[in-house]
Backbone bond lengths (Angstrom), bond angles and torsions (degrees), N, CA, C in turn:
res aa  C-N    CA-C-N  psi(-1)  N-CA   C-N-CA  omega(-1)  CA-C   N-CA-C  phi
1 M - - - 1.452 - - 1.530 109.34 -
2 T 1.285 114.81 132.01 1.454 121.36 -176.90 1.522 110.85 -88.10
3 E 1.343 115.36 144.81 1.459 120.72 177.29 1.526 109.04 -124.93
4 H 1.328 115.23 136.48 1.455 122.30 178.86 1.524 107.69 -121.55
5 T 1.329 116.61 143.29 1.460 121.54 178.67 1.521 109.18 -128.97
6 V 1.320 115.37 135.84 1.458 120.80 176.67 1.531 108.28 -140.93
7 Y 1.324 115.46 139.62 1.460 120.79 177.31 1.523 108.44 -99.47
8 V 1.327 116.68 127.85 1.459 122.61 178.88 1.525 107.37 -109.45
9 A 1.315 116.03 107.31 1.465 121.61 179.88 1.524 109.39 -70.16
10 A 1.317 115.99 138.16 1.464 121.12 -177.92 1.527 111.18 -67.57
11 P 1.331 117.12 129.59 1.461 119.93 173.98 1.528 110.01 -78.03
12 R 1.300 115.80 168.92 1.466 121.11 176.97 1.518 109.19 -110.93
13 D 1.335 115.61 150.74 1.463 119.63 177.32 1.522 109.27 -83.37
14 R 1.318 116.60 -177.54 1.472 119.80 -176.32 1.522 113.57 -66.04
15 R 1.340 116.95 -16.38 1.468 120.81 176.79 1.521 112.11 -93.38
16 G 1.330 116.36 0.02 1.456 120.65 178.99 1.515 114.60 88.55
17 R 1.325 117.05 5.16 1.467 120.76 178.80 1.523 109.99 -89.55
18 I 1.320 115.91 154.91 1.459 120.47 177.38 1.527 108.13 -61.19
19 A 1.315 116.64 132.64 1.465 122.36 -171.02 1.530 113.24 -88.54
20 W 1.331 117.59 44.16 1.468 119.07 176.23 1.527 109.04 -58.06
21 I 1.321 116.24 142.81 1.468 121.39 173.01 1.518 105.46 -109.52
22 N 1.311 116.44 109.18 1.460 123.15 -173.42 1.519 109.17 -105.66
23 S 1.327 116.72 135.39 1.465 120.28 -178.96 1.527 112.51 -66.50
24 N 1.335 118.48 -16.20 1.461 121.47 177.94 1.521 113.29 -88.27
25 E 1.333 117.29 -10.47 1.465 120.89 -179.70 1.526 110.62 -69.80
26 R 1.289 114.99 148.02 1.462 121.73 172.65 1.518 107.02 -123.38
27 T 1.324 115.39 74.53 1.457 120.30 -176.12 1.529 110.30 -103.76
28 H 1.291 115.00 162.57 1.465 121.83 176.04 1.521 108.73 -61.25
29 W 1.336 116.91 144.98 1.462 121.04 -176.64 1.529 111.77 -58.87
30 A 1.310 118.29 -33.93 1.465 120.84 -178.14 1.532 111.22 -69.35
31 V 1.328 116.74 -36.92 1.466 121.07 177.63 1.522 109.09 -66.25
32 R 1.325 116.02 -45.26 1.471 120.67 178.95 1.528 110.46 -62.54
33 A 1.324 117.51 -41.25 1.470 121.65 179.30 1.524 111.10 -63.19
34 E 1.322 116.54 -38.68 1.467 121.01 178.60 1.532 110.82 -64.49
35 K 1.340 116.15 -43.57 1.461 120.16 178.10 1.529 110.82 -64.70
36 T 1.327 116.32 -42.57 1.461 121.07 179.33 1.528 110.78 -59.96
37 K 1.316 116.17 -45.66 1.462 121.34 179.19 1.533 110.86 -60.12
38 A 1.332 116.91 -41.43 1.461 121.21 -179.79 1.529 111.38 -64.31
39 W 1.340 117.06 -44.40 1.468 120.71 178.91 1.525 111.06 -64.96
40 R 1.324 117.33 -41.14 1.472 120.37 178.87 1.525 110.61 -60.67
41 L 1.314 116.12 -42.20 1.458 120.62 -178.93 1.529 111.84 -65.85
42 V 1.324 118.02 -47.11 1.466 119.44 -179.38 1.529 111.20 -67.16
43 A 1.340 117.58 -31.89 1.469 120.78 176.92 1.528 110.47 -66.75
44 R 1.325 116.57 -45.85 1.472 120.28 178.50 1.520 110.46 -60.70
45 N 1.332 116.81 -45.14 1.465 120.93 179.80 1.526 111.98 -64.07
46 A 1.337 116.95 -40.11 1.464 120.64 178.50 1.523 110.73 -64.20
47 A 1.338 117.02 -41.01 1.470 121.15 177.91 1.529 110.73 -63.85
48 Q 1.317 116.31 -41.88 1.465 121.02 178.04 1.526 110.78 -62.23
49 N 1.318 116.09 -47.96 1.471 121.05 -179.04 1.523 112.12 -63.99
50 A 1.335 116.77 -34.75 1.465 121.65 179.60 1.530 111.70 -82.82
51 K 1.330 116.40 -5.46 1.470 122.12 -178.64 1.531 111.92 54.43
52 L 1.338 115.02 45.86 1.457 119.39 175.78 1.526 109.04 -63.19
53 P 1.325 117.13 150.72 1.463 119.05 178.05 1.525 110.42 -69.96
54 K 1.310 115.52 159.98 1.461 121.24 175.44 1.525 108.59 -114.11
55 G 1.327 115.63 155.85 1.455 120.60 174.84 1.515 116.13 76.79
56 L 1.341 117.52 23.49 1.463 119.15 174.18 1.528 108.42 -63.55
57 Q 1.325 116.69 160.70 1.465 119.20 -175.98 1.522 114.30 -105.90
58 R 1.323 118.45 -39.71 1.466 120.64 -178.86 1.528 108.22 -149.79
59 V 1.337 115.60 130.15 1.464 120.41 -177.67 1.525 111.41 -139.77
60 H 1.316 114.56 159.30 1.463 122.41 169.50 1.520 105.77 -112.48
61 I 1.332 117.35 125.39 1.451 122.15 -176.89 1.528 110.42 -110.78
62 T 1.329 115.47 129.76 1.453 122.66 174.79 1.520 108.01 -119.46
63 C 1.327 116.54 130.18 1.460 122.74 -179.67 1.526 109.00 -112.51
64 T 1.320 116.48 121.33 1.459 121.92 177.90 1.524 108.16 -109.16
65 V 1.321 115.52 117.10 1.467 122.76 -175.15 1.526 110.24 -85.57
66 H 1.324 115.52 130.33 1.467 121.90 177.11 1.521 108.44 -117.95
67 K 1.314 115.57 120.99 1.466 121.04 177.44 1.524 109.10 -110.27
68 T 1.327 116.40 173.45 1.463 121.08 -176.63 1.525 112.95 -98.02
69 N 1.328 116.53 5.04 1.463 119.91 179.46 1.518 109.13 -138.95
70 N 1.312 116.41 173.03 1.468 121.25 -178.67 1.528 112.97 -101.32
71 R 1.337 116.59 13.48 1.458 118.69 179.62 1.524 110.98 -65.17
72 S 1.314 114.43 149.67 1.456 120.76 179.26 1.532 110.42 -68.05
73 Y 1.320 116.63 141.08 1.463 121.43 175.91 1.523 108.96 -154.59
74 D 1.299 115.85 164.91 1.457 122.83 179.36 1.525 107.68 -104.89
75 A 1.320 117.33 106.72 1.467 121.31 -177.87 1.527 111.24 -58.77
76 G 1.329 117.69 -32.39 1.459 121.37 179.76 1.518 113.23 -62.26
77 N 1.346 117.08 -27.04 1.461 120.02 178.44 1.525 112.69 -68.60
78 L 1.337 117.19 -13.95 1.457 120.82 179.46 1.534 111.71 -95.51
79 A 1.329 117.05 16.09 1.469 121.28 176.90 1.532 112.65 -55.95
80 P 1.344 120.00 -37.31 1.469 118.60 176.27 1.535 112.78 -62.50
81 T 1.321 117.32 -30.33 1.464 120.50 174.93 1.519 109.39 -66.90
82 A 1.336 116.07 -44.95 1.469 120.37 178.62 1.524 111.01 -62.13
83 K 1.321 117.65 -38.08 1.469 121.68 178.51 1.524 110.11 -61.25
84 A 1.326 117.01 -42.77 1.468 120.66 178.45 1.529 110.38 -63.65
85 I 1.330 116.92 -39.68 1.465 120.79 178.55 1.520 110.46 -64.55
86 V 1.332 116.90 -46.52 1.466 120.50 179.32 1.525 110.09 -60.65
87 D 1.327 118.13 -41.17 1.467 120.42 176.70 1.529 110.92 -61.34
88 G 1.321 116.85 -38.99 1.459 120.45 177.49 1.523 112.07 -64.91
89 L 1.326 116.27 -39.24 1.463 120.72 179.27 1.524 112.54 -72.19
90 V 1.330 116.37 -41.66 1.461 120.73 -174.53 1.525 111.97 -84.82
91 T 1.307 117.58 -59.33 1.462 121.66 -174.37 1.526 112.30 -74.46
92 D 1.326 116.59 -45.17 1.462 120.13 -173.78 1.528 113.03 -84.65
93 Y 1.331 117.17 -36.02 1.466 121.02 -177.84 1.530 112.67 -94.94
94 G 1.331 117.67 -37.30 1.463 120.94 -179.40 1.515 114.48 97.73
95 L 1.329 116.93 24.75 1.466 121.17 179.91 1.526 111.90 -59.16
96 L 1.324 116.36 -40.87 1.469 123.38 -178.02 1.523 109.03 -134.80
97 P 1.349 117.66 162.49 1.459 119.30 176.89 1.535 112.88 -66.82
98 D 1.346 116.59 -29.60 1.459 121.33 -175.96 1.527 107.54 -161.50
99 D 1.342 117.08 161.73 1.469 119.46 177.35 1.525 111.47 -103.20
100 S 1.313 117.17 25.22 1.466 121.65 178.71 1.525 110.29 -73.88
101 N 1.323 115.72 170.96 1.460 121.60 179.34 1.524 112.06 -61.70
102 E 1.296 116.83 -22.80 1.467 121.03 177.96 1.532 111.11 -65.01
103 H 1.328 117.13 -29.91 1.459 121.68 -174.61 1.525 114.38 -111.77
104 V 1.345 117.80 -23.63 1.470 120.59 -173.37 1.526 111.18 -127.43
105 I 1.325 115.06 128.70 1.463 121.83 167.59 1.522 104.80 -103.35
106 G 1.319 117.36 126.49 1.459 121.00 -177.96 1.509 110.76 103.24
107 P 1.283 118.80 -159.51 1.452 126.87 9.06 1.528 112.95 -78.87
108 D 1.319 114.89 139.40 1.456 121.69 175.88 1.527 107.78 -91.72
109 M 1.314 115.42 129.10 1.470 121.44 -175.62 1.522 110.69 -94.71
110 R 1.335 115.81 135.06 1.463 122.58 178.91 1.525 110.00 -135.47
111 P 1.329 117.53 143.16 1.464 118.92 172.28 1.526 108.72 -78.90
112 G 1.317 115.97 142.78 1.455 120.84 179.41 1.516 111.13 -115.88
113 E 1.307 115.05 -177.38 1.457 120.35 179.99 1.529 110.34 -78.90
114 K 1.306 114.02 157.99 1.464 121.55 178.09 1.525 108.85 -63.75
115 Q 1.340 115.88 139.36 1.465 121.42 177.04 1.517 109.40 -138.23
116 D 1.320 115.98 160.90 1.464 120.66 176.26 1.525 111.04 -68.74
117 Q 1.319 116.37 -34.72 1.467 122.53 -179.81 1.528 108.52 -106.79
118 P 1.344 118.58 115.97 1.462 119.45 178.63 1.524 110.87 -71.11
119 G 1.315 115.68 150.23 1.458 120.07 177.78 1.511 111.21 168.97
120 I 1.317 115.37 -166.16 1.459 121.18 -178.03 1.523 109.28 -134.38
121 T 1.334 115.78 129.02 1.451 121.45 173.34 1.524 107.57 -88.21
122 I 1.317 116.00 125.36 1.457 122.14 -178.94 1.521 108.98 -106.04
123 K 1.332 116.50 122.21 1.466 121.39 173.10 1.517 107.26 -105.83
124 I 1.298 115.51 125.35 1.468 122.25 -178.58 1.522 106.84 -117.40
125 K 1.326 115.75 110.61 1.466 120.90 -178.54 1.515 108.31 -110.08
126 E 1.320 115.78 121.80 1.458 120.25 177.14 1.518 109.11 -70.21
127 V 1.332 116.26 134.56 1.474 121.90 179.75 1.517 109.14 -130.76
128 Q 1.316 115.10 165.77 1.483 121.12 178.77 1.506 110.70 -81.97
């Protein structure tokens, strides 16, 4: 089984803040849509730059979150960010035919180590 890894650098919102999409946020739909669009775009570009294959059939996706500080956080709360990334990889890039349960297991959220550049490392493991 083949495994592919791509790092998706976190985009910034119009105020210059990291555009995390947190399931605990209660933001206006337009703000959330803007963040979602930004994550989808950077995910598609990262996949293109990494020359990920297209047309895979079934994968397990693991998302490792990298922040710029050591403060405690719940990686699972960033599942909406991972969803935007998966949409960017599947719908916008063409990694898979669809992001349904038939084709995708996960994404499983994991906390990662502190980095200078915030973002998410995506591991895509082909499965039967």
